[in-house]
Phi, psi and omega in degrees: 000137181278159184298327178300311179289335173291320185291340180281338186269343183278129183269175178278157185247132178269127178232091183222106179304336180267001187304314186291318179300317180295321173303307177304318177302315182294309182303322175294318179297323175300317177298313183291332179272354186055049177258146169063019174278131182226020176201163174227125170275135176243118184227117178056046178066012176257125178268126187234114177293135183222168173249123185300319183300321185288317176296320182295329183286326187273335187219118178298326173303309178292328177299317177298317181295320184274350179297000000 
């Protein structure tokens, strides 16, 4: 493969040491603002609005269940 065709396949790289913190801050604000919630967990009669993608990322079992 030539270097020209390889360079077309290479994507841009994000280099921001604060990226993870910014993502967590945004996710926290979504929770506080009750945005993007697409499921409800019910535990001991308490309803907790959640985002399925966050739960699935944290647990392979939940990922399997919500697929």
